[in-house]
C-alpha positions in Angstrom: -60.7 17.2 -32.2 -62.9 20.8 -31.8 -62.9 22.8 -35.2 -61.2 26.1 -35.7 -63.0 28.9 -37.2 -60.9 31.4 -38.9 -62.7 34.7 -39.6 -61.2 37.7 -41.9 -63.0 40.9 -42.2 -63.1 42.7 -45.5 -65.0 46.2 -46.3 -64.1 45.4 -50.2 -63.9 42.7 -52.7 -60.5 41.3 -52.7 -59.3 38.8 -55.4 -56.8 37.4 -53.6 -59.0 36.4 -50.5 -58.2 32.5 -50.7 -54.4 32.9 -50.9 -54.6 35.4 -48.0 -56.9 32.4 -46.0 -54.6 29.8 -46.8 -51.9 32.1 -45.6 -53.3 31.9 -42.3 -54.4 28.6 -42.1 -50.7 27.1 -42.4 -49.4 29.6 -39.7 -51.7 28.1 -37.7 -51.1 24.5 -38.6 -47.3 25.2 -38.5 -47.7 26.6 -34.8 -49.5 23.6 -33.9 -46.4 21.6 -34.9 -44.3 24.0 -33.1 -46.3 23.8 -30.0 -46.2 19.8 -30.3 -49.6 19.6 -29.9 -49.9 15.8 -31.1 -49.1 14.8 -35.0 -52.5 15.7 -36.1 -53.7 19.2 -37.4 -57.0 20.6 -36.7 -59.7 21.3 -39.0 -60.1 25.1 -39.6 -63.1 26.4 -41.1 -62.8 29.8 -42.8 -65.2 32.5 -43.1 -65.1 35.8 -44.8 -67.4 38.7 -43.1 -68.1 41.4 -45.9 -69.8 44.6 -45.6 -68.8 46.8 -48.9 -70.8 48.8 -50.8 -70.8 46.0 -53.8 -72.0 42.3 -53.6 -69.3 39.9 -52.8 -68.4 38.4 -56.2 -65.0 36.6 -55.7 -64.8 32.9 -56.2 -64.9 30.7 -53.1 -62.3 28.2 -53.6 -58.6 28.4 -54.1 -58.9 26.5 -57.6 -60.9 29.7 -59.0 -57.8 31.4 -59.1 -56.1 28.9 -61.2 -56.0 28.4 -64.9 -58.2 25.4 -66.0 -57.2 22.2 -64.7 -57.0 19.2 -66.6 -59.2 16.3 -65.0 -56.0 14.1 -64.9 -54.1 16.1 -62.8 -56.8 17.5 -60.1 -55.9 15.3 -57.5 -52.6 16.7 -57.6 -54.3 20.1 -56.9 -54.6 21.7 -53.5 -58.2 23.3 -52.8 -60.4 24.2 -50.1 -63.5 26.6 -49.9 -64.2 29.4 -47.5 -67.8 30.5 -46.2 -68.8 33.9 -47.3 -71.2 36.0 -45.0 -72.2 39.0 -47.0 -73.4 41.7 -44.6 -74.9 44.2 -46.9 -77.8 41.7 -47.9 -78.7 40.8 -44.3 -82.2 42.1 -42.9 -82.8 42.9 -39.4 -84.0 39.6 -38.5 -80.8 38.3 -39.4 -78.6 40.5 -37.0 -78.9 38.3 -33.6 -76.6 37.6 -30.7 -75.0 39.8 -27.8 -75.1 43.6 -27.7 -71.9 43.9 -28.8 -72.1 41.4 -31.3 -75.1 43.0 -32.9 -74.0 46.4 -32.8 -70.9 45.6 -34.8 -72.7 43.5 -37.4 -75.3 46.3 -37.7 -72.7 49.1 -38.3 -70.7 46.8 -40.7 -73.7 45.9 -42.6 -75.1 49.4 -43.2 -72.0 51.7 -43.3 -72.3 52.3 -46.9 -76.2 52.3 -47.2 -78.3 55.5 -47.6 -80.3 55.1 -44.6 -77.3 54.2 -42.5 -78.8 57.3 -39.7 -81.6 54.8 -39.1 -79.8 51.9 -38.7 -76.9 53.8 -36.1 -80.3 54.2 -34.3 -81.3 51.0 -33.9 -77.3 50.0 -33.1 -78.0 52.6 -30.3 -81.1 50.8 -28.9 -79.0 47.7 -28.9 -76.0 49.0 -27.3 -78.2 50.4 -24.0 -78.7 46.6 -23.4 -75.5 46.6 -22.2 -75.0 45.5 -18.5 -71.9 46.9 -18.1 -72.2 50.8 -18.4 -68.3 51.5 -18.5 -68.0 49.0 -21.1 -70.7 50.2 -23.3 -69.4 53.8 -23.2 -65.9 52.5 -24.3 -67.3 50.6 -27.0 -69.6 53.2 -28.2 -66.3 55.8 -28.6 -64.8 53.1 -30.7 -67.9 52.8 -32.8 -68.4 56.4 -33.3 -64.6 56.6 -34.2 -65.0 53.7 -36.6 -67.9 55.6 -38.2 -66.4 58.9 -38.5 -63.4 57.1 -40.2 -65.4 55.2 -42.7 -68.4 57.6 -43.3 -66.8 60.8 -44.8 -70.0 62.4 -45.9 -71.6 61.9 -42.5 -71.1 64.8 -40.2 -70.9 64.7 -36.4 -74.0 66.5 -36.1 -75.9 64.0 -38.0 -74.7 61.6 -35.9 -75.6 63.8 -32.8 -79.2 64.2 -33.9 -79.7 60.6 -34.2 -78.1 59.8 -30.7 -80.4 62.5 -29.0 -83.6 60.3 -30.1 -82.0 57.6 -28.3 -80.1 58.9 -25.4 -79.4 62.2 -24.2 -76.3 60.6 -22.1 -74.8 59.2 -25.4 -75.4 62.3 -27.3 -73.3 64.0 -24.7 -70.6 61.7 -25.1 -70.9 61.6 -28.9 -69.9 65.1 -28.7 -67.1 64.9 -26.2 -65.7 62.1 -28.9 -65.8 64.9 -31.4 -64.0 67.4 -29.6 -61.5 64.9 -29.1 -61.7 64.1 -33.4 -61.4 67.4 -34.0 -58.0 68.0 -31.7 -56.7 64.8 -33.6 -57.4 66.6 -37.0 -59.6 63.7 -38.0 -62.0 66.5 -39.7 -59.6 67.6 -42.1 -60.0 64.5 -44.3 -56.1 63.7 -44.7 -55.7 60.2 -45.2 -52.6 60.4 -42.9 -54.6 61.8 -40.3 -57.2 59.3 -40.2 -54.5 56.6 -40.2 -52.6 58.2 -37.1 -56.0 58.7 -35.3 -56.8 55.2 -35.8 -53.7 54.0 -34.3 -53.9 56.6 -31.2 -57.2 54.9 -30.8 -56.3 51.5 -30.6 -53.2 52.2 -28.7 -55.5 54.0 -25.9 -57.9 51.0 -26.0 -55.4 48.4 -25.6 -54.0 50.6 -22.7 -57.4 50.9 -21.2 -58.0 47.5 -20.9 -54.4 46.0 -20.4 -53.1 48.8 -18.6 -49.7 49.2 -20.5 -49.1 48.6 -24.2 -45.3 47.1 -24.7 -42.9 48.9 -27.2 -42.5 46.1 -29.6 -46.7 45.7 -29.7 -47.0 49.7 -30.0 -44.3 49.5 -33.5 -45.9 46.6 -34.9 -49.3 48.3 -34.6 -47.7 51.4 -36.5 -47.0 49.1 -39.3 -50.5 48.0 -39.8 -52.9 49.7 -42.6 -56.5 51.2 -41.9 -58.2 48.4 -42.2 -56.0 46.0 -40.3 -56.6 48.6 -37.3 -60.2 48.6 -37.7 -60.5 44.7 -37.2 -58.5 45.0 -33.9 -60.5 48.1 -32.7 -63.7 45.9 -33.3 -62.2 43.0 -31.6 -60.7 44.6 -28.5 -63.8 43.3 -26.4 -62.9 39.9 -27.2 -59.3 39.7 -26.2 -58.2 38.4 -22.6 -54.3 38.9 -22.9 -52.0 41.6 -24.6 -50.3 38.3 -26.3 -53.7 38.1 -28.5 -52.5 40.9 -30.7 -49.5 38.8 -32.2 -52.3 37.0 -34.2 -53.5 40.2 -36.2 -49.9 41.3 -36.7 -49.2 38.0 -38.5 -52.3 38.3 -40.5 -50.5 41.8 -42.0 -47.6 39.8 -43.3 
C-alpha cells in the first residue's frame, strides 16, 4: 500500500503539535474504515513545515509530551515521530521544485527575515517561469495578500519598488491589489479587518477556481482562524474539487 504524507504548516512553535498530528491521522484512518477500503490501515508519514522567526525546538515524538515513562510500561504507550522541515534554516540551493512550490517555499522561509525584499525579488523571478499567465497572475495576488497580512512593517511601496525591478507588468498588478487592500481596510492594522480580508480572499479564489462556493462551506470558512485560512490560500492551486476543502475544515476541529 502506498504511504500517505500528512503535511502541517506552522508559522510559530506549537507545543502540542504531536497531539494535533495524531488527531489528523486518526481521522484519516477512521475515514478509511468507514469507506470500507480493506481491513488494513495505510501508513501515514507526518511532516511539519515551519517558517517562524525562531528555530523549531518542539519535541519530535508524542512521548516527549508525557511524563517519565518507566521502562516496564513503555511497550503499552503509543508513540510516533514526525519529520520537521524548518524553512528558516534553508538556503537558496535547497529551495527547489516547480515554480509555484518554489515561490511558496521562498516566501514562507523568508517572511520574517531582514532581507525579505531581496528574497521576494528572487521569488518573483521564479514566478515569471509560470507557463499559464492567468494562473500566475492569480497566484501573485494570493502571495501579495499573504505578505501584506504577515509582514505588517512592510509598506506596499517597498514591494512596488522591488517588483518594478523584476517586471513592470507585475508592478502594475501589485498596485491594483494594493488598492483592493485599501478598500477592504487592510491597511488600518485592525486584526478583525485582516481576518475578514483573508476570508474574502479565500472565498474569491475558491469561486474563481470552482465557479461557486456552497453556503455550508462559506460558513465553515468563517469559523477558521487566520493561520488556517493562510494554509488554504497557499494550497488552492493543488485542489481539484471543492470537496477537498472538508479536509481543512476537519483539521480545525
